[in-house]
VMD Tcl script that draws the C-alpha trace (Angstrom):
set ca {
  {106.70 171.16 67.70}
  {109.15 173.61 69.26}
  {108.22 172.43 72.74}
  {109.60 168.93 72.19}
  {113.27 170.05 72.16}
  {112.61 172.22 75.21}
  {111.10 169.36 77.22}
  {113.81 166.98 76.07}
  {116.61 169.33 77.12}
  {114.79 170.05 80.39}
  {114.59 166.33 81.21}
  {118.24 165.78 80.32}
  {119.32 168.67 82.55}
  {117.12 167.45 85.38}
  {118.57 163.96 85.10}
  {122.10 165.37 85.10}
  {121.51 167.43 88.22}
  {119.90 164.51 90.00}
  {122.79 162.20 89.20}
  {125.32 164.66 90.56}
  {123.57 165.11 93.88}
  {124.29 161.55 94.99}
  {127.94 161.85 94.15}
  {128.54 164.69 96.59}
  {127.65 162.46 99.54}
  {130.29 159.94 98.47}
  {132.81 162.72 97.96}
  {132.14 164.00 101.49}
  {132.67 160.49 102.85}
  {135.95 160.15 100.95}
  {137.13 163.57 102.14}
  {136.47 162.75 105.78}
  {138.34 159.46 105.52}
  {141.27 161.02 103.64}
  {141.64 163.65 106.34}
  {141.65 160.95 109.01}
  {138.33 162.00 110.53}
  {137.14 158.44 110.90}
  {134.66 159.13 113.69}
  {132.98 161.86 111.62}
  {133.06 159.56 108.57}
  {131.22 156.87 110.53}
  {128.60 159.36 111.72}
  {128.19 160.67 108.17}
  {127.72 157.14 106.81}
  {125.22 156.24 109.50}
  {123.17 159.33 108.71}
  {122.98 158.32 105.04}
  {121.65 154.80 105.71}
  {118.06 154.29 104.63}
  {116.59 152.49 107.61}
  {113.33 151.81 105.73}
  {115.06 149.89 102.91}
  {113.95 146.25 103.14}
  {116.10 144.98 100.25}
  {119.23 144.36 102.33}
}
mol new
graphics top color blue
foreach p $ca { graphics top sphere $p radius 0.5 }
foreach p [lrange $ca 0 end-1] q [lrange $ca 1 end] { graphics top cylinder $p $q radius 0.2 }
display resetview
């Protein structure tokens, strides 16, 4: 019974870390644009595009 809280907290922490990883890419994009590095911002955005995504 003691393992249930451990696994629950582990899953919550894992979910939290996963959610934060996507945000850093957007923050990098915002930083590049705010600094006026538009060419680098375009390259950064193009590198993040999922070319195998058929939903768009």
